[in-house]
N, C-alpha and C positions, 0 to 999 in steps of 0.2 A: 530600098526605102519601104517601111511599113506604112500602110494606109493608116492615117492617124485618127485618134478619137476627136471629138469636138474640142476638148480642153486637156492639156497636159499639165498637171500640177507638179512642180518641182519642190519637194520638201513636204514632210508629213508631221511637222510640228503642229501646235494648235491652229495657226493661221491656215496652213495648207489643208490639214485634215478637215477643219470646219468648212472651208470653202468647198472642198471636194463633196462633202456630205450634202451641203445645201444645193450644189448644182446637180448632183446625181438625183436628188429628190424631185428636181424639176424636170427629169427625163433627159438630161444632157449626158452624153457619153463622156465619162472622165476616166483618164488614166493618171495615177498618182505614183511617183517615184521618190525613193529616198535612198541615200547612200548607205544609211544604217540598216540593221535588221533589229526588229523590235522583239521584245522590250530592250530599251537601250537607256544608258544614263545621259543626262543632259545638264550642263552648267545653267543654273537658273535660281532666282530667289525663291521660287516655289510658293509664292504669295498670291492669294486670289481674294479680292475684295467681294462684297456682296454683288456688285454689278457684274463682275466676271462670272459669278455663279448664275446670274440671270442669263447670260449668253450660253453657258453650258447647259442650262435647263432647256433653252430654246432649241439647241441642237439635239438635245435628247440624251446626253451622256451623264448629266449630273447624278441620276439615280444609281448609275453603275460605280461612281467614284467616291460617293459620300462616306462609304465605310472606311476609306483610306484617310490617312492624315489626321489633323487636328482642327478644331474650330478656331477661328481667328477673330478676335474681338476688336482689334484696332492696331495701333502703333504707338510706341514710345520712342521719342528722340532725345538723346543726351548730347548737349553741346560740348565744344572743346574745353570750356571753363567750368563744366559741371552743371549748367542749367538743364532743365528737364521739361518736357511736355508730354502728356499722354492723351491721345484722341481715341474715342470709341465710336464705332459705326452706329451703335444704337442710340447714341445721344446726339448725333448730327441730324440736322434737317435734311430734306431731300428724299425722304421715303425710300430707303434702301430696300432692295429685294428681300433681304433677310437681315436680321440684327448682327449676324456674324458672317465673316468670310470663311475661307478654308485654306489650310496649308497642307500640301501633300507632295509626295515625290513625283517629279515629271516622268519617271519610268512608268508608273501606274497610269497617270493621266494620258500620256501620249499612246500607250498601248491600247487603252479603251477607246480613244478616238479613232485609231487605225482600225480597230475591230468594227466599230460602228460604220466607218467608211466602206468596209467590205460588204457589210449587211445592206448598205444603201445602194450597192451595185457598182461601186468604184473598183476599177481594175487596179489593185495595189501591187507594186513591184519593189520589193526590198533589195537592198544591195546594188542599186542602180544609180549611177551618177551622171548628171549633165556635164559634158566635157566640151561642147562646141554648139555653135548656132549658125545656120545659114539663113539669112533673111533676104536673099536676092529674088526668090521666087514669089508667087502669089501667096504661098503659105510659108510660115517659118518652119524650117527643119531643125529639130532638136537632135544633136548627136549625143547618144546615151551609151555609156559603158557599163556592162554588167559582166563581172568577172573579166574574162579575156575577150569577150565578144563586144563588138561595136555595132550599133544599130542606129539608123536615122528614122525619126518619127516626125510626121508632118500633121500636127493638129491645127485647128483653126486659130487656137489661142494658146500661148504658154503663160502659165501663172507661176512667177517666181516667188517661192515661200521658203527658200533655203537658208534663212538665217543671217546673222550678223556678217558672215564671210560669204555672202551669197555670190555663187558663180553665175547664176542667172542674171542678177543685177549688173555684174561687170560686163557680161556679154552684150547686154542690150543698151548700156549707156554708161555715163560717168558716175563713179562712186566717190563721194567726198568725205573726208574725215575732218572733224572739228579740232579746236585747240585742246579740249579736255580729253587727251588720249589716255583714259583710265583703263585699268585691267582688273578683272575680278578673279579672286582665288577662293574656290568654294569646296567645302567638304561636308560630309554627314558624320556627326559625332554623337555617340550615346551618352546619356547621363550628364548632360551639361547642367551645371548648378544653377538653381534659382531661375529656371525658364518658366515663364507663364504663357497665357494664351494671347499675349499681344506680341507683335513683332517688335524687336528692339533695333534702333539704329544709333550707334555711337560714333560721333564725328570728332576727328582729331586733326592734327597738323598733317596735311597731305594724304590723308586716308580716312576711311570709315569702315565700320564693322557692322554687319547685320546678323542678328540671331533670330531664328524663326523655327518654332517647334513644328515638326512635320508628322508627328505620330509615332507610337510604339516606343516612346522614350528616346527618340532620335531628333536632333536639331540640325537644321541647315546653318552652317557658320560660314559667313562670307567676309572676306577682306576685299575692299576695292581701293585701289591706290593709283597714283599717277604712273605713266609710262617710265619716267626717270627712276622712280623708286623701285618699280617692278623689275628693273634690270638686276637688282640685288638677288632676285630669286633664281637666276640662272643656275641650273644644275641641281637645285634643291628647293622646289616650290613649297614642300611641306615645312621645312625649316623656316623659310621666309614668312609663310602664313602664320605659324605659331609664334614667331618672335614679334610679328606685328600685333597679333592679338594681345600679347602681354604688355604692349605699350599703352593700352587703354585701361584706365583705373576701373571703369565699370565692367570690364571683361576679365581682367587679370585674375588668374587662379580658378576660373569657372570652367575652362575647357581642358580636359585631359587628353593630351596628345596620344596616349595609348589606347583611347577609346574611339578612334576614327573607324567608322564602318564603311565609308566610301572615300576613296582617296581624294586628295586635293586635286581639283580640275581647274584649269585656267581658261579664261575667255577675254577677248579684247582684240584690239583697242575699241572702246566704245566711241560714241559721238560720230556715227557714220550714217549717211543718208544718200539716197539716189536722186540725181537731178530731175528725173522724170519717173513717175510711178506707173505711167500708162503710156503706151504707144502703139504703132502699127504691129498687131500680132502678139503683144505681151502686156502683162499687168503684174505689178509687184505687190506683195502683201507682207505684213509683219515686219520683222527686223530687216528683211531684204529691202523694204521701202525706206525705213529709218529707225534709228535707235540712238537715244541720247545717253542716258545714264540709268542704272538700275535702282537709284536711291528710292524712287516712289513705288518700286515693286510691281508695277502694273503692266509688265510686258505681255503676259498672257491675256489680260483683258483687252489690251490694244490689239493683239493679234486676232482675237475673236470678233472684235468690233469691226476691224477692217474686212474680215471675211463676210460679215453681215452686210457691209456697204457694197462690197464687190459683187456678190452673187446676183442681185436683180439686174445690175448693169450689164454683167456678162450675159445673162440669159436674154436680155433685150437685144444686145448686139448679135447674138447667134441667130436670132429670128430673121435677120436680114440676110439676103443672099450676098455672096462675094466675101472679100477679105475683111477681117476685123480691123478697123482703122482707129487711130488715135482719137479722132472725133467721136466715134461711137462709144469710147471709153471715157470720154471727158467728164460725164457725170460722176464717175467714181473718183477721179482726181479732185473734182470740186467738192464732192461730199466729204472726202477724207480731209481736205483742208478746213472745211467748216467744222468737222467733228473733233479735229485734234489740234487746231492752232492754239486754243486756250491751254490745253495740256502741255503742249510744246513750250509755251511761254512759262508755265509754272515750273516744268522740269529744268529749264535753263536758269530760272531765277534761283532755284535751290542749288543747282549744280555749280553755278558760278559763285553763289553766296558763300559756299564752303571754302572758297579761296581766301576769305577774310575771317579767320577764326573768331576774332573779337566781335565783329558785326553779326556773324552767324549766332554766336552764343547770346548776344543781346537779343536778336530776334526770337530765339527759342524761349528765352526767359520771359519776354514780353507777351508772347502768345499763350504760353502756359498760364501766366498769372492773370491774364485777361479772359481766360475761358474760350479761347479761339482755336484751340487744338482740334476740337471735334469737327469744326468747319474745314480745317486744313486736311484732316484725314478723309473727309467726305469728298473733297475736291480731288485729292490724289486717287481716291477710289472710284472716281468718275460718276458718282450719283448726286453731286453737287456741282453746278456750273463753275467753270474755272474763273469766271468773272467775279465770283465772290471773294477770291483772294487777290485779284488783280486790281480791284477798285482802290482808289486813293486812300479811303478810310482804313481799309485793312493793311495796306502797305505802310501807312503812317503809324499804325498800332504796333508794328514790329519794331520800330525804331525809336518812338517817343515815349 
């Protein structure tokens, strides 16, 4: 068994990398592992609101990545019956960090964050996967496979940040999936027609499509659909992805299948969460803690915000002698509930609302006509409190 660091971070996406950077800068000995080798491709909406950029700036990586991607002005939503709304960050109240967000490939973002982690003093180990966990002793022992070698590492704390299919989350507790078992099919495509600097969401019967320019003439093109419909993709994800795109009037004819520059990648099922995000010797971040639906496009922002919540709690717990207990990490769990419960409610409201095309279309039409689209975009972008769209007056405006 290797004498462990203070903290072992499993997963080097935005949540894990940001947490590792923050902890290392506090003088904490951090080892971070990831089964991938960077740079790597990742299924993601690749959408970042102004609030997400604020978190990137706080970590110190924003100046390194601003040259990648495309500015993001807001979002356009097209309902199943053709209703539309467009919300812009600069028109929303709430004082956004910047008037625009940023859309960029995860390949560049993740590589920049990993590089910054190394500079901060994090021991980064690529091509290493968590495969087991022994929690019987005073310290948790992580069993890590690197190539053909197996190693046991005993940190004081394990931070699971290894994504939607988190091994860490399954090893430390119960992982639950909700009713909306949706799957995402995502590709990068060159020269998509009529793409502007607002993200587009086209909602239809049993599926929705996202279009998001990510720079250099390339667009992130995503299809998100139910698990039942996704079965039709078996053996040919690209065919299923393209045929689904062509079902949407607002997308039909705009995407050239011959101009795919990154193959169709699949993720899911979504709507997964862990029963406990913190316990004796462990803490969960990002999608390993919970992930509902990518419609709002704020997975990166939530990951970075979770890392910001976790770092001071972990640092305080490590100052005490002895094992890290669930009680010492309770402020993180409580802070996470406080920070995200409004966001969770909005995500579920939108996610389940799509099950009724007529009602969803009516809500989009009402919000667009009454000038409330900017508020909705500000809430999904996390710089306007969720209570602004959960109050009775706003909800009534969607239907009446």
